[in-house]
MOPAC internal coordinates of N, CA, C and O (Angstrom, degrees):
PM7 1SCF
backbone

  N    0.0000 0     0.00 0     0.00 0    0    0    0
  C    1.4465 1     0.00 0     0.00 0    1    0    0
  C    1.5237 1   111.75 1     0.00 0    2    1    0
  O    1.2310 1   120.43 1   151.56 1    3    2    1
  N    1.3261 1   116.78 1   -28.44 1    3    2    1
  C    1.4590 1   120.10 1  -178.54 1    5    3    2
  C    1.5116 1   113.27 1   -61.67 1    6    5    3
  O    1.2310 1   120.69 1   140.20 1    7    6    5
  N    1.3292 1   116.29 1   -39.80 1    7    6    5
  C    1.4616 1   120.54 1   178.94 1    9    7    6
  C    1.5270 1   110.71 1   -64.67 1   10    9    7
  O    1.2310 1   120.63 1   138.63 1   11   10    9
  N    1.3154 1   116.40 1   -41.37 1   11   10    9
  C    1.4685 1   120.86 1   178.62 1   13   11   10
  C    1.5307 1   110.68 1   -64.04 1   14   13   11
  O    1.2310 1   120.56 1   136.73 1   15   14   13
  N    1.3158 1   116.53 1   -43.27 1   15   14   13
  C    1.4654 1   121.20 1   179.11 1   17   15   14
  C    1.5234 1   110.52 1   -62.67 1   18   17   15
  O    1.2310 1   120.52 1   137.73 1   19   18   17
  N    1.3292 1   116.62 1   -42.27 1   19   18   17
  C    1.4671 1   120.68 1   179.18 1   21   19   18
  C    1.5260 1   110.80 1   -61.39 1   22   21   19
  O    1.2310 1   120.24 1   136.77 1   23   22   21
  N    1.3276 1   117.15 1   -43.23 1   23   22   21
  C    1.4641 1   120.73 1   178.60 1   25   23   22
  C    1.5267 1   111.04 1   -64.91 1   26   25   23
  O    1.2310 1   120.20 1   136.93 1   27   26   25
  N    1.3257 1   117.23 1   -43.07 1   27   26   25
  C    1.4622 1   121.15 1   179.24 1   29   27   26
  C    1.5259 1   111.75 1   -64.21 1   30   29   27
  O    1.2310 1   120.98 1   152.31 1   31   30   29
  N    1.3324 1   115.74 1   -27.69 1   31   30   29
  C    1.4640 1   120.58 1   179.03 1   33   31   30
  C    1.5310 1   111.76 1   -82.14 1   34   33   31
  O    1.2310 1   120.53 1   176.22 1   35   34   33
  N    1.3221 1   116.59 1    -3.78 1   35   34   33
  C    1.4564 1   120.00 1   175.98 1   37   35   34
  C    1.5169 1   115.63 1    99.66 1   38   37   35
  O    1.2310 1   119.89 1  -176.97 1   39   38   37
  N    1.3221 1   117.81 1     3.03 1   39   38   37
  C    1.4613 1   119.79 1   177.93 1   41   39   38
  C    1.5224 1   109.00 1   -73.31 1   42   41   39
  O    1.2310 1   120.51 1   -46.74 1   43   42   41
  N    1.3298 1   116.63 1   133.26 1   43   42   41
  C    1.4609 1   121.41 1  -178.95 1   45   43   42
  C    1.5206 1   112.85 1  -115.73 1   46   45   43
  O    1.2310 1   120.57 1   163.56 1   47   46   45
  N    1.3256 1   116.51 1   -16.44 1   47   46   45
  C    1.4611 1   121.92 1   178.54 1   49   47   46
  C    1.5270 1   107.04 1  -116.93 1   50   49   47
  O    1.2310 1   121.09 1   -67.40 1   51   50   49
  N    1.3241 1   115.52 1   112.60 1   51   50   49
  C    1.4625 1   119.53 1  -172.04 1   53   51   50
  C    1.5224 1   110.35 1  -128.76 1   54   53   51
  O    1.2310 1   121.18 1   -43.29 1   55   54   53
  N    1.3260 1   115.34 1   136.71 1   55   54   53
  C    1.4567 1   122.40 1   172.55 1   57   55   54
  C    1.5220 1   106.90 1  -115.03 1   58   57   55
  O    1.2310 1   120.96 1   -58.90 1   59   58   57
  N    1.3258 1   115.77 1   121.10 1   59   58   57
  C    1.4589 1   121.96 1   177.36 1   61   59   58
  C    1.5200 1   107.72 1   -98.17 1   62   61   59
  O    1.2310 1   120.26 1   -64.57 1   63   62   61
  N    1.3295 1   117.10 1   115.43 1   63   62   61
  C    1.4586 1   122.08 1   175.71 1   65   63   62
  C    1.5111 1   108.18 1   -99.58 1   66   65   63
  O    1.2310 1   120.70 1   -49.53 1   67   66   65
  N    1.3323 1   116.26 1   130.47 1   67   66   65
  C    1.4580 1   120.55 1   177.38 1   69   67   66
  C    1.5166 1   109.93 1  -137.61 1   70   69   67
  O    1.2310 1   120.87 1   -35.67 1   71   70   69
  N    1.3196 1   115.94 1   144.33 1   71   70   69
  C    1.4608 1   119.48 1   173.70 1   73   71   70
  C    1.5325 1   110.49 1   -96.73 1   74   73   71
  O    1.2310 1   120.44 1  -173.44 1   75   74   73
  N    1.3084 1   116.75 1     6.56 1   75   74   73
  C    1.4649 1   122.21 1   178.17 1   77   75   74
  C    1.5261 1   109.93 1   -93.27 1   78   77   75
  O    1.2310 1   120.90 1   -68.50 1   79   78   77
  N    1.3257 1   115.89 1   111.50 1   79   78   77
  C    1.4653 1   120.21 1   177.32 1   81   79   78
  C    1.5209 1   109.91 1   -62.12 1   82   81   79
  O    1.2310 1   120.44 1   141.82 1   83   82   81
  N    1.3246 1   116.76 1   -38.18 1   83   82   81
  C    1.4575 1   120.98 1  -179.57 1   85   83   82
  C    1.5398 1   110.86 1   -61.34 1   86   85   83
  O    1.2310 1   120.21 1   131.56 1   87   86   85
  N    1.3157 1   117.20 1   -48.44 1   87   86   85
  C    1.4621 1   120.20 1   179.82 1   89   87   86
  C    1.5257 1   110.54 1   -63.08 1   90   89   87
  O    1.2310 1   120.46 1   132.79 1   91   90   89
  N    1.3235 1   116.73 1   -47.21 1   91   90   89
  C    1.4612 1   121.36 1   179.90 1   93   91   90
  C    1.5307 1   110.68 1   -55.50 1   94   93   91
  O    1.2310 1   120.62 1   130.51 1   95   94   93
  N    1.3202 1   116.42 1   -49.49 1   95   94   93
  C    1.4648 1   121.83 1  -177.93 1   97   95   94
  C    1.5187 1   111.58 1   -61.87 1   98   97   95
  O    1.2310 1   120.33 1   135.87 1   99   98   97
  N    1.3232 1   116.97 1   -44.13 1   99   98   97
  C    1.4649 1   120.38 1  -176.92 1  101   99   98
  C    1.5352 1   112.71 1   -71.60 1  102  101   99
  O    1.2310 1   119.94 1   146.13 1  103  102  101
  N    1.3145 1   117.72 1   -33.87 1  103  102  101
  C    1.4627 1   119.64 1   177.73 1  105  103  102
  C    1.5323 1   109.73 1   -68.66 1  106  105  103
  O    1.2310 1   120.11 1   145.87 1  107  106  105
  N    1.3276 1   117.39 1   -34.13 1  107  106  105
  C    1.4665 1   121.38 1  -179.62 1  109  107  106
  C    1.5363 1   112.57 1   -75.32 1  110  109  107
  O    1.2310 1   119.97 1   156.45 1  111  110  109
  N    1.3407 1   117.66 1   -23.55 1  111  110  109
  C    1.4667 1   121.88 1  -178.84 1  113  111  110
  C    1.5190 1   111.39 1   -69.31 1  114  113  111
  O    1.2310 1   121.36 1   -25.04 1  115  114  113
  N    1.3362 1   115.01 1   154.96 1  115  114  113
  C    1.4686 1   120.61 1   174.49 1  117  115  114
  C    1.5322 1   110.55 1   -74.79 1  118  117  115
  O    1.2310 1   121.11 1   132.00 1  119  118  117
  N    1.3348 1   115.49 1   -48.00 1  119  118  117
  C    1.4630 1   121.24 1  -173.91 1  121  119  118
  C    1.5307 1   110.89 1   -88.48 1  122  121  119
  O    1.2310 1   121.06 1   -40.02 1  123  122  121
  N    1.3213 1   115.58 1   139.98 1  123  122  121
  C    1.4647 1   121.74 1   178.83 1  125  123  122
  C    1.5264 1   108.36 1  -109.74 1  126  125  123
  O    1.2310 1   120.93 1   -46.75 1  127  126  125
  N    1.3336 1   115.83 1   133.25 1  127  126  125
  C    1.4643 1   121.06 1   179.88 1  129  127  126
  C    1.5235 1   111.17 1   -70.90 1  130  129  127
  O    1.2310 1   120.90 1   -29.78 1  131  130  129
  N    1.3159 1   115.89 1   150.22 1  131  130  129
  C    1.4628 1   121.72 1   177.89 1  133  131  130
  C    1.5288 1   109.32 1   -89.42 1  134  133  131
  O    1.2310 1   121.22 1  -111.00 1  135  134  133
  N    1.3316 1   115.26 1    69.00 1  135  134  133
  C    1.4611 1   122.93 1  -179.98 1  137  135  134
  C    1.5290 1   108.09 1  -137.72 1  138  137  135
  O    1.2310 1   120.80 1    -6.09 1  139  138  137
  N    1.3251 1   116.08 1   173.91 1  139  138  137
  C    1.4689 1   119.77 1   176.32 1  141  139  138
  C    1.5315 1   109.98 1   -61.19 1  142  141  139
  O    1.2310 1   120.60 1   138.65 1  143  142  141
  N    1.3277 1   116.45 1   -41.35 1  143  142  141
  C    1.4626 1   120.54 1   177.61 1  145  143  142
  C    1.5313 1   109.89 1   -64.92 1  146  145  143
  O    1.2310 1   120.34 1   140.12 1  147  146  145
  N    1.3224 1   116.96 1   -39.88 1  147  146  145
  C    1.4598 1   121.84 1   177.91 1  149  147  146
  C    1.5192 1   111.90 1   -60.70 1  150  149  147
  O    1.2310 1   120.36 1   145.29 1  151  150  149
  N    1.3205 1   116.91 1   -34.71 1  151  150  149
  C    1.4762 1   121.21 1   177.52 1  153  151  150
  C    1.5268 1   110.19 1   -63.76 1  154  153  151
  O    1.2310 1   120.64 1   138.57 1  155  154  153
  N    1.3190 1   116.39 1   -41.43 1  155  154  153
  C    1.4726 1   120.74 1   177.72 1  157  155  154
  C    1.5273 1   109.74 1   -63.75 1  158  157  155
  O    1.2310 1   120.96 1   135.18 1  159  158  157
  N    1.3326 1   115.77 1   -44.82 1  159  158  157
  C    1.4617 1   120.47 1   178.66 1  161  159  158
  C    1.5280 1   110.17 1   -60.69 1  162  161  159
  O    1.2310 1   120.34 1   136.87 1  163  162  161
  N    1.3249 1   116.96 1   -43.13 1  163  162  161
  C    1.4704 1   120.38 1   179.46 1  165  163  162
  C    1.5226 1   111.01 1   -62.71 1  166  165  163
  O    1.2310 1   120.41 1   139.89 1  167  166  165
  N    1.3297 1   116.82 1   -40.11 1  167  166  165
  C    1.4713 1   120.43 1   176.88 1  169  167  166
  C    1.5337 1   110.50 1   -60.04 1  170  169  167
  O    1.2310 1   120.74 1   136.37 1  171  170  169
  N    1.3301 1   116.19 1   -43.63 1  171  170  169
  C    1.4672 1   120.48 1   179.11 1  173  171  170
  C    1.5289 1   109.72 1   -62.34 1  174  173  171
  O    1.2310 1   120.54 1   134.27 1  175  174  173
  N    1.3276 1   116.58 1   -45.73 1  175  174  173
  C    1.4663 1   120.73 1  -179.56 1  177  175  174
  C    1.5289 1   111.57 1   -63.27 1  178  177  175
  O    1.2310 1   120.37 1   140.35 1  179  178  177
  N    1.3078 1   116.90 1   -39.65 1  179  178  177
  C    1.4692 1   120.48 1   178.50 1  181  179  178
  C    1.5235 1   110.63 1   -63.49 1  182  181  179
  O    1.2310 1   120.56 1   132.78 1  183  182  181
  N    1.3175 1   116.53 1   -47.22 1  183  182  181
  C    1.4634 1   120.19 1   178.80 1  185  183  182
  C    1.5289 1   110.78 1   -65.73 1  186  185  183
  O    1.2310 1   120.45 1   140.96 1  187  186  185
  N    1.3356 1   116.74 1   -39.04 1  187  186  185
  C    1.4627 1   120.66 1  -179.95 1  189  187  186
  C    1.5297 1   110.86 1   -62.15 1  190  189  187
  O    1.2310 1   120.62 1   147.05 1  191  190  189
  N    1.3252 1   116.41 1   -32.95 1  191  190  189
  C    1.4700 1   119.72 1  -179.99 1  193  191  190
  C    1.5252 1   111.94 1   -67.81 1  194  193  191
  O    1.2310 1   120.04 1   163.99 1  195  194  193
  N    1.3158 1   117.53 1   -16.01 1  195  194  193
  C    1.4589 1   122.26 1   178.35 1  197  195  194
  C    1.5308 1   112.14 1   -86.85 1  198  197  195
  O    1.2310 1   120.78 1   172.36 1  199  198  197
  N    1.3140 1   116.12 1    -7.64 1  199  198  197
  C    1.4641 1   121.50 1  -178.88 1  201  199  198
  C    1.5254 1   110.47 1   -85.92 1  202  201  199
  O    1.2310 1   121.07 1   -31.33 1  203  202  201
  N    1.3044 1   115.56 1   148.67 1  203  202  201
  C    1.4489 1   121.31 1   172.57 1  205  203  202
  C    1.5269 1   108.71 1   -66.72 1  206  205  203
  O    1.2310 1   121.03 1   139.82 1  207  206  205
  N    1.3259 1   115.64 1   -40.18 1  207  206  205
  C    1.4566 1   122.16 1   177.86 1  209  207  206
  C    1.5243 1   108.09 1  -145.63 1  210  209  207
  O    1.2310 1   120.37 1   -53.14 1  211  210  209
  N    1.3301 1   116.90 1   126.86 1  211  210  209
  C    1.4642 1   122.12 1   179.29 1  213  211  210
  C    1.5148 1   108.07 1  -132.23 1  214  213  211
  O    1.2310 1   121.22 1   -45.64 1  215  214  213
  N    1.3301 1   115.27 1   134.36 1  215  214  213
  C    1.4577 1   120.96 1   178.69 1  217  215  214
  C    1.5181 1   108.29 1  -137.87 1  218  217  215
  O    1.2310 1   120.76 1   -41.42 1  219  218  217
  N    1.3188 1   116.15 1   138.58 1  219  218  217
  C    1.4594 1   120.83 1   174.91 1  221  219  218
  C    1.5181 1   107.64 1  -113.85 1  222  221  219
  O    1.2310 1   121.00 1   -48.60 1  223  222  221
  N    1.3247 1   115.69 1   131.40 1  223  222  221
  C    1.4584 1   121.70 1  -178.63 1  225  223  222
  C    1.5113 1   110.02 1  -123.22 1  226  225  223
  O    1.2310 1   121.00 1   -39.94 1  227  226  225
  N    1.3260 1   115.69 1   140.06 1  227  226  225
  C    1.4642 1   119.71 1   172.06 1  229  227  226
  C    1.5188 1   107.43 1   -95.08 1  230  229  227
  O    1.2310 1   120.92 1   -52.92 1  231  230  229
  N    1.3230 1   115.84 1   127.08 1  231  230  229
  C    1.4634 1   121.68 1   178.68 1  233  231  230
  C    1.5201 1   108.51 1  -126.82 1  234  233  231
  O    1.2310 1   121.24 1   -27.76 1  235  234  233
  N    1.3124 1   115.23 1   152.24 1  235  234  233
  C    1.4622 1   119.15 1   175.46 1  237  235  234
  C    1.5150 1   108.73 1   -66.59 1  238  237  235
  O    1.2310 1   120.63 1   -28.17 1  239  238  237
  N    1.3133 1   116.40 1   151.83 1  239  238  237
  C    1.4626 1   121.22 1  -176.06 1  241  239  238
  C    1.5231 1   112.05 1   -51.11 1  242  241  239
  O    1.2310 1   119.49 1   136.10 1  243  242  241
  N    1.2971 1   118.59 1   -43.90 1  243  242  241
  C    1.4628 1   122.07 1  -179.55 1  245  243  242
  C    1.5158 1   113.78 1   -69.81 1  246  245  243
  O    1.2310 1   120.39 1   161.66 1  247  246  245
  N    1.3372 1   116.85 1   -18.34 1  247  246  245
  C    1.4649 1   120.86 1  -177.98 1  249  247  246
  C    1.5227 1   112.56 1   -95.27 1  250  249  247
  O    1.2310 1   119.79 1   179.16 1  251  250  249
  N    1.3148 1   118.00 1    -0.84 1  251  250  249
  C    1.4638 1   120.90 1  -178.07 1  253  251  250
  C    1.5291 1   108.44 1   -78.51 1  254  253  251
  O    1.2310 1   121.44 1   -95.70 1  255  254  253
  N    1.3242 1   114.85 1    84.30 1  255  254  253
  C    1.4654 1   121.89 1  -173.50 1  257  255  254
  C    1.5146 1   113.42 1   -61.35 1  258  257  255
  O    1.2310 1   120.36 1   140.15 1  259  258  257
  N    1.3235 1   116.92 1   -39.85 1  259  258  257
  C    1.4611 1   119.50 1  -177.32 1  261  259  258
  C    1.5214 1   110.46 1   -63.44 1  262  261  259
  O    1.2310 1   120.04 1   135.70 1  263  262  261
  N    1.3229 1   117.53 1   -44.30 1  263  262  261
  C    1.4590 1   121.21 1   179.88 1  265  263  262
  C    1.5218 1   111.16 1   -62.70 1  266  265  263
  O    1.2310 1   120.50 1   135.30 1  267  266  265
  N    1.3354 1   116.66 1   -44.70 1  267  266  265
  C    1.4633 1   119.44 1  -179.61 1  269  267  266
  C    1.5254 1   111.42 1   -65.10 1  270  269  267
  O    1.2310 1   120.69 1   142.35 1  271  270  269
  N    1.3205 1   116.29 1   -37.65 1  271  270  269
  C    1.4645 1   119.43 1   178.99 1  273  271  270
  C    1.5441 1   110.96 1   -65.44 1  274  273  271
  O    1.2310 1   120.76 1   136.55 1  275  274  273
  N    1.3087 1   116.15 1   -43.45 1  275  274  273
  C    1.4728 1   119.67 1  -179.74 1  277  275  274
  C    1.5259 1   112.46 1   -68.83 1  278  277  275
  O    1.2310 1   120.38 1   148.94 1  279  278  277
  N    1.3263 1   116.88 1   -31.06 1  279  278  277
  C    1.4609 1   121.24 1  -177.86 1  281  279  278
  C    1.5393 1   112.22 1   -76.15 1  282  281  279
  O    1.2310 1   120.45 1   159.87 1  283  282  281
  N    1.3173 1   116.74 1   -20.13 1  283  282  281
  C    1.4782 1   118.29 1  -176.36 1  285  283  282
  C    1.5012 1   112.53 1   -95.89 1  286  285  283
  O    1.2310 1   120.10 1   180.00 1  287  286  285

């Protein structure tokens, strides 16, 4: 939902930081699996295609600044 909210707010350049290797790997892949998780990945890819610039980064759990900021 965060990506959708960012797009609705007018952001066109988005960096998605995730500590999930699985999510990072699947978003970077061309092919999307026909699973519930694949549906989430497809949603991310669809929204990412609406961005002027979209980047997905894998970060270590302790380095995920956005998550730590929101949690505090």
